[in-house]
C-alpha positions in Angstrom: 63.1 -18.9 -21.1 59.9 -16.9 -20.9 58.5 -14.1 -18.7 55.2 -14.3 -16.9 53.3 -12.6 -14.1 52.9 -14.5 -10.9 49.8 -13.2 -9.1 48.5 -14.1 -5.7 44.9 -12.9 -5.7 42.1 -12.5 -3.2 43.5 -9.5 -1.3 42.0 -5.9 -1.4 44.2 -3.2 -2.9 45.3 0.1 -1.3 47.8 2.5 -2.8 48.6 5.3 -5.2 50.0 5.2 -8.8 50.8 7.7 -11.5 49.3 7.3 -15.0 51.9 7.3 -17.7 51.7 8.9 -21.1 49.2 7.7 -23.7 50.5 5.2 -26.2 47.8 6.1 -28.7 48.9 9.8 -28.5 52.7 9.2 -28.4 52.8 7.1 -31.6 51.1 9.5 -34.0 53.0 12.4 -32.4 56.4 10.6 -32.9 55.5 10.1 -36.6 54.6 13.8 -36.7 58.1 14.8 -35.7 59.1 14.0 -39.3 57.1 17.0 -40.5 59.6 19.6 -39.1 63.4 20.0 -39.5 65.4 20.0 -36.3 64.9 18.8 -32.7 61.6 18.2 -31.1 61.2 17.2 -27.4 58.4 15.1 -26.1 57.7 14.8 -22.4 55.6 12.0 -20.7 56.4 9.7 -23.6 55.9 6.2 -22.2 58.6 3.5 -22.3 56.6 0.9 -24.2 57.8 -1.6 -26.8 55.5 0.0 -29.3 57.1 3.4 -28.7 60.5 1.7 -28.9 59.5 0.4 -32.4 58.5 3.9 -33.4 61.8 5.3 -32.3 63.6 2.6 -34.3 61.6 3.6 -37.4 62.7 7.2 -36.9 66.4 6.0 -36.5 66.2 3.9 -39.6 64.9 7.1 -41.4 68.1 8.9 -40.4 66.8 10.7 -37.3 68.8 11.0 -34.1 66.7 9.9 -31.1 67.4 9.9 -27.4 65.4 8.9 -24.3 66.0 10.2 -20.8 63.4 8.9 -18.5 60.0 9.8 -20.0 61.5 12.6 -22.2 62.3 11.7 -25.8 64.2 13.9 -28.2 63.9 13.5 -32.0 66.3 15.3 -34.3 65.1 15.0 -37.9 67.9 17.2 -39.4 69.6 14.2 -41.0 66.5 12.2 -42.0 66.8 10.3 -45.2 64.6 8.0 -47.4 61.0 7.2 -47.4 60.9 3.4 -46.7 59.9 1.9 -43.4 61.7 -1.5 -42.7 59.5 -4.5 -42.9 60.4 -5.9 -39.5 59.4 -2.7 -37.8 56.1 -2.3 -39.7 55.2 -5.9 -38.6 55.6 -5.1 -34.9 52.7 -2.7 -34.5 49.6 -1.4 -36.1 50.5 2.3 -35.6 53.5 2.0 -37.9 51.1 2.8 -40.7 51.0 6.4 -39.4 54.6 7.0 -40.8 53.1 6.7 -44.3 51.2 10.0 -43.9 54.1 11.8 -42.4 56.5 10.6 -45.1 54.1 11.5 -47.9 53.9 15.0 -46.5 57.6 15.6 -46.2 59.2 13.3 -48.9 56.4 13.0 -51.4 56.7 9.2 -51.2 56.3 6.4 -48.8 57.0 2.7 -48.9 56.2 -0.1 -46.4 54.7 -3.5 -45.9 51.3 -4.1 -44.4 51.3 -3.1 -40.7 51.2 -5.7 -37.8 49.8 -5.4 -34.3 47.3 -7.3 -32.2 45.2 -9.9 -34.1 41.8 -8.5 -33.3 40.1 -9.4 -36.6 39.8 -7.5 -39.8 41.8 -4.2 -39.6 41.9 -2.9 -43.2 43.7 0.3 -44.1 41.6 1.1 -47.1 40.4 4.4 -45.6 44.1 5.5 -45.1 44.8 4.7 -48.8 41.6 6.5 -50.0 42.7 9.6 -48.0 46.1 9.6 -49.5 44.6 9.2 -53.0 42.2 12.0 -52.4 45.1 14.3 -51.6 46.8 13.4 -54.9 49.0 10.4 -54.0 49.4 7.6 -56.4 49.6 4.2 -54.8 49.8 0.5 -55.5 50.2 -2.7 -53.5 52.4 -5.5 -54.7 53.7 -8.7 -53.0 52.7 -7.4 -49.6 54.3 -4.0 -50.1 52.7 -0.6 -50.2 54.1 2.1 -52.5 52.8 5.7 -52.6 54.2 8.7 -54.4 53.0 12.2 -55.2 55.1 13.5 -58.1 53.2 16.7 -58.3 52.9 17.1 -54.6 49.8 16.8 -52.4 46.8 19.1 -52.8 44.2 19.9 -50.2 40.7 18.6 -50.7 37.6 17.5 -48.9 37.7 14.0 -47.4 34.5 12.3 -46.0 35.3 9.3 -43.9 32.5 6.7 -44.0 33.3 5.7 -40.5 35.3 7.7 -37.9 38.5 5.7 -38.1 41.2 6.9 -35.6 44.1 5.8 -37.7 42.7 7.1 -41.0 41.9 10.4 -39.3 45.5 10.7 -38.0 47.1 9.8 -41.3 44.9 12.2 -43.2 45.9 15.0 -40.7 49.6 14.2 -41.1 49.5 14.1 -44.9 47.3 17.2 -45.2 50.0 19.2 -43.3 52.2 18.7 -46.4 49.5 19.4 -48.9 48.9 22.7 -50.7 45.8 24.5 -49.7 42.9 23.6 -47.4 41.9 20.1 -46.4 38.5 19.5 -44.8 38.1 16.1 -43.1 34.4 15.2 -42.4 33.3 12.6 -39.9 36.7 12.2 -38.3 37.4 10.3 -35.2 36.8 12.4 -32.1 39.0 10.6 -29.6 41.1 12.7 -27.1 44.2 11.4 -28.8 43.2 13.1 -32.0 43.0 16.4 -30.1 46.4 15.7 -28.6 47.9 15.2 -32.1 46.2 18.5 -33.2 47.8 20.3 -30.3 51.3 18.9 -31.2 50.8 19.9 -34.8 49.9 23.4 -33.7 53.1 23.4 -31.5 55.0 22.8 -34.8 53.3 25.8 -36.4 50.6 23.9 -38.4 47.1 25.4 -38.7 44.8 22.7 -37.7 41.4 23.1 -36.0 38.3 21.1 -35.2 39.7 18.0 -33.6 37.2 16.5 -31.2 34.3 17.7 -33.5 32.7 16.4 -36.7 35.0 18.4 -38.9 38.8 18.9 -38.9 40.3 21.6 -41.1 44.0 21.7 -42.0 45.7 24.6 -43.9 48.6 22.7 -45.4 51.9 23.7 -47.1 53.1 25.9 -44.2 56.7 25.8 -43.1 56.9 24.0 -39.8 59.4 24.1 -36.9 60.4 21.7 -34.1 58.4 21.9 -30.9 58.3 20.8 -27.2 55.2 19.0 -26.0 53.8 16.9 -23.2 51.8 13.8 -24.2 48.5 13.4 -22.5 47.9 10.7 -19.8 46.7 7.3 -21.0 43.0 7.0 -20.4 43.1 3.2 -21.0 45.9 2.7 -18.5 43.8 4.8 -16.1 40.8 2.5 -16.8 43.0 -0.5 -16.1 44.1 0.7 -12.7 40.5 1.6 -11.8 39.3 -1.9 -12.9 42.1 -3.5 -10.9 40.6 -2.0 -7.7 37.1 -3.0 -8.8 38.2 -6.6 -9.3 40.1 -7.0 -6.1 38.3 -4.5 -3.8 39.9 -1.9 -1.6 40.8 1.6 -2.8 43.3 3.4 -5.0 44.3 6.8 -6.2 45.4 7.7 -9.7 47.6 10.7 -10.2 48.0 12.7 -13.5 44.4 12.3 -14.7 41.0 13.4 -13.5 39.1 10.9 -15.7 37.4 13.5 -17.8 37.8 11.3 -20.9 36.4 8.2 -19.2 32.7 9.0 -18.7 31.3 5.6 -19.9 33.9 3.6 -18.0 33.2 5.6 -14.8 29.5 5.0 -15.2 29.9 1.3 -15.6 32.2 1.1 -12.5 29.7 3.1 -10.5 26.9 0.7 -11.6 29.1 -2.2 -10.4 29.2 -0.7 -6.9 32.4 1.4 -6.9 32.7 4.9 -5.5 34.7 7.5 -7.4 36.1 10.8 -6.4 37.6 13.2 -8.9 39.7 16.3 -8.4 42.3 18.3 -10.3 44.9 15.8 -11.6 43.6 13.0 -9.5 41.0 10.2 -9.6 40.2 7.9 -6.6 38.2 4.7 -6.5 36.9 2.6 -3.7 35.1 -0.7 -3.6 34.2 -1.7 -0.1 31.2 -3.9 -0.7 30.2 -6.7 -3.0 30.9 -6.2 -6.7 27.7 -6.4 -8.8 26.9 -6.8 -12.5 26.7 -3.5 -14.4 24.0 -4.5 -16.8 24.6 -3.9 -20.5 27.3 -1.9 -22.3 28.1 -1.4 -26.0 31.4 -0.3 -27.4 31.5 2.6 -29.9 33.6 5.5 -31.2 34.4 8.3 -28.8 32.5 9.5 -26.8 31.1 6.0 -26.6 32.5 3.2 -24.5 36.1 2.6 -25.7 36.8 -0.8 -27.2 40.2 -0.9 -25.6 38.5 -0.8 -22.1 36.0 -3.5 -23.0 38.1 -6.5 -21.8 38.9 -4.7 -18.6 35.2 -4.4 -17.8 34.9 -8.1 -18.9 37.2 -8.9 -16.0 35.0 -6.9 -13.6 31.9 -8.6 -14.9 33.4 -12.1 -14.5 33.8 -11.7 -10.7 30.7 -9.7 -10.0 27.4 -11.0 -8.6 24.7 -10.8 -11.2 24.4 -10.3 -14.9 26.5 -8.2 -17.3 26.3 -8.0 -21.1 28.9 -6.6 -23.4 28.4 -5.9 -27.1 31.6 -5.3 -29.2 31.1 -3.2 -32.3 34.7 -2.4 -33.4 36.8 -5.6 -33.5 35.4 -9.1 -34.2 38.1 -11.0 -32.2 38.1 -8.8 -29.1 36.6 -11.6 -26.9 39.5 -14.0 -27.0 40.3 -13.1 -23.4 37.1 -14.8 -22.2 38.8 -18.2 -22.7 41.3 -17.2 -20.0 38.5 -16.0 -17.8 36.7 -19.3 -18.2 39.9 -21.1 -17.1 39.6 -19.0 -13.9 36.0 -20.3 -13.4 34.1 -17.5 -15.1 30.6 -18.2 -16.4 30.7 -16.4 -19.7 29.0 -17.2 -23.0 30.0 -15.5 -26.3 27.5 -15.4 -29.2 28.6 -13.3 -32.2 29.4 -9.8 -31.1 28.1 -10.2 -27.5 29.4 -11.7 -24.3 27.1 -12.5 -21.4 28.5 -12.9 -17.9 26.9 -14.5 -14.9 29.4 -13.3 -12.3 30.8 -15.6 -9.6 33.9 -16.0 -7.6 37.0 -16.8 -9.6 40.0 -19.0 -8.9 43.6 -18.9 -9.9 44.8 -20.5 -13.2 47.6 -20.5 -15.7 46.4 -18.4 -18.7 48.0 -16.8 -21.8 47.5 -13.2 -23.1 46.5 -13.3 -26.8 46.5 -9.5 -27.2 47.3 -6.3 -25.3 44.1 -5.4 -23.5 43.0 -9.1 -23.1 46.3 -9.7 -21.3 45.6 -6.8 -19.0 42.1 -8.1 -18.3 43.4 -11.5 -17.3 45.9 -9.9 -15.0 43.1 -7.9 -13.3 40.9 -10.9 -13.0 43.8 -12.8 -11.3 44.1 -10.0 -8.7 40.4 -10.6 -7.7 40.6 -14.4 -7.9 41.3 -16.7 -5.0 44.7 -18.4 -5.2 47.7 -18.2 -7.5 47.6 -17.3 -11.2 50.3 -17.2 -13.9 49.8 -14.8 -16.8 51.9 -15.6 -19.9 52.2 -13.6 -23.2 53.8 -10.6 -21.6 55.2 -9.2 -24.9 51.5 -8.3 -25.8 51.0 -6.5 -22.5 54.4 -4.6 -22.7 53.2 -3.0 -25.9 50.9 -0.8 -24.0 51.8 -0.8 -20.3 55.0 0.6 -18.8 55.7 -1.8 -16.0 52.1 -3.0 -15.4 53.2 -5.3 -12.6 55.0 -2.4 -10.8 52.0 -0.1 -11.0 49.6 -2.8 -9.7 52.1 -3.6 -6.9 52.1 0.1 -6.0 48.3 -0.2 -5.7 48.9 -3.1 -3.2 48.6 -6.1 -5.6 50.6 -9.2 -5.0 52.2 -9.5 -8.4 55.7 -10.0 -9.8 57.4 -10.6 -13.1 59.2 -13.9 -13.3 61.7 -15.2 -15.8 61.8 -19.0 -16.1 61.6 -22.0 -18.4 58.6 -22.2 -20.8 
């Protein structure tokens, strides 16, 4: 038996939906709960399979975890050990963030190589270099990673050659347990980095500079549990916006004003959508014909987010005119275009660039190959004429809390079906 989305496309949307908490904030924050003894409480923590895996990791490390709706409680008083089970490391890329937290608290960390979506080369060499700069000794053997700091970690200056989000987060976590000052140059500037900084401050850590070109951590301070609300997920917000762009109609998003989505909002405006922002809300309307948005290029924040790139690909596929997307982060990000082609899209991929000649799409049976690509195919199906079936839902469930329910709240004709493969 398998699960799939059954989508009847071709009807405009109309509705309102709340944006749930950010996966890419919740995961490093869950890892950060290990830094303090006692019970931390996280609100707006989304019920995603990736978050479930993070909670399982915490449980395997001896923590007591509890979820009530979107509130998660993590009690680290009985934590034990420093090894993350292989089967949990293999389920998501962000499992690597537990290494920095474990090094900070236990002086050692052990795990296999992390899993996650197959988007091309995703090395963790920058994570390892940051740990080594802080004084950790490490080795890799038979697919396993071993780190230990027999003399403890010491603050230092770390210059990242590229602004890696994961390496920035791991360096921040490890630096909280290091003696003295750590200065992180050229860190990632994503809003989720700022959210992690704010949670660490909630625990009593002295961290500053997130969102800028330099982060400073004064490590070695005693930390305490905290209570915190995770930011809204900007990629989920972009998904709902692009759903309305693909299908037409109008929708209102609650819990976000789109302040972190400048490049996405600009592309949607160029495609013919009208946007209206207010405190805690963001509305979109597409009443006329969808048109090509020209060229966009992904890049580190504040550039166009790579996670939103497939969503705009779905918009481009059904728009009149030309669109061009260049992907600079992941070399296998365009796999979703095969599904769009099955729906009738005119798209040509050459190297790191996809060129779209937009035209009407039709329903098809397609399979999600990764998280954001699966979301893109679902959005394209909403705008296509006829029936579509979207398989590969385990990928989509990693980053969306009931995507089909949210799209139905916006007026989409979509349901989750369980049936034979």
